[in-house]
SERONU-800329 format. One line per 4 residues: their letters; for each residue x, y, z of C-alpha. Coordinates in Angstrom, 3 decimals. Layout:
<atoms>
A) X/Y/Z; ...
</atoms>
This chain:
<atoms>
XXXX) 134.985/146.622/108.650; 133.517/148.412/111.628; 132.281/146.673/114.741; 128.780/145.170/114.340
XXXX) 128.147/146.537/110.866; 126.581/144.108/108.420; 128.930/142.746/105.804; 128.153/142.512/102.123
XXXX) 128.646/139.262/100.278; 131.724/140.848/98.694; 133.108/141.514/102.187; 132.477/137.915/103.221
XXXX) 134.137/136.617/100.063; 137.135/138.882/100.683; 137.477/137.718/104.293; 137.354/134.100/103.132
XXXX) 139.892/134.797/100.402; 142.229/136.319/102.985; 141.967/133.204/105.142; 139.632/134.327/107.910
XXXX) 138.324/131.177/109.625; 134.610/130.401/109.340; 133.999/130.662/113.128; 135.515/134.181/113.091
XXXX) 133.241/135.319/110.245; 130.141/133.818/111.861; 131.079/135.266/115.262; 131.331/138.704/113.660
XXXX) 128.049/138.375/111.742; 125.867/137.062/114.575; 125.493/140.294/116.618; 124.653/142.339/113.501
XXXX) 121.269/140.552/113.304; 121.375/141.181/109.562; 119.065/139.065/107.414; 120.665/137.755/104.227
XXXX) 118.098/136.891/101.573; 120.229/134.829/99.238; 119.243/134.068/95.677; 120.412/130.856/93.997
XXXX) 123.035/132.923/92.151; 124.379/134.157/95.517; 124.858/130.574/96.711; 126.706/129.745/93.494
XXXX) 128.868/132.851/93.841; 129.808/132.042/97.441; 130.568/128.420/96.557; 132.719/129.404/93.576
XXXX) 134.630/131.826/95.825; 135.360/128.916/98.212; 133.478/130.447/101.139; 133.237/127.834/103.887
XXXX) 129.998/125.806/103.937; 129.411/126.744/107.593; 129.384/130.438/106.655; 127.014/129.792/103.759
XXXX) 124.701/127.774/106.029; 124.750/130.587/108.584; 123.870/133.174/105.924; 121.053/130.973/104.656
XXXX) 119.656/130.574/108.177; 119.410/134.288/108.988; 115.866/134.796/107.638; 114.514/132.206/110.056
XXXX) 116.692/133.455/112.941; 116.180/137.194/112.776; 113.177/137.998/110.594; 109.812/138.227/112.333
XXXX) 107.764/135.078/111.915; 104.518/136.987/111.611; 103.196/140.504/111.421; 103.252/142.446/114.687
XXXX) 100.068/142.458/116.709; 98.630/145.907/117.359; 96.200/146.532/120.167; 93.679/149.334/120.098
XXXX) 94.177/151.858/122.883; 91.242/152.533/125.148; 88.885/155.186/123.919; 89.234/158.379/125.960
XXXX) 85.496/158.419/126.696; 85.911/155.049/128.375; 87.873/156.769/131.158; 85.532/159.733/131.585
XXXX) 84.591/158.514/135.064; 88.269/158.368/136.053; 88.989/161.588/138.002; 92.658/161.570/136.914
XXXX) 92.109/161.003/133.205; 92.217/164.667/132.232; 94.616/165.727/134.985; 97.285/168.190/133.963
XX) 100.022/168.390/136.508; 101.156/171.876/135.603
</atoms>
C-alpha cells in the first residue's frame, strides 16, 4: 500500500479483515480521487466480508464526488485571420 495509490476492493477487504478502522480507510482513500463503480455483486461481497457500512457508503459515493458531472466544454480558438490586423500576431521574437 503506497501513499495515495487507489486500493482495490480486495485491498479494502483485507484492511477491514485486519481491523483497520473505517475512518482510517476512508481517510486514505479520499486523496486518491479514485472512482469506484460498484456492481450489486461488489456490494454483496463487501457486506459478506464485514467491511464497515461507512466505507461501503464512501465507495458508493465516489462517482458523484469525483466523476465529472457533464462533458467538458471546449471553446473554439480565434481564427488566425481574425488577428491579421494585429501587428504582433505573426511576431517571431528570434
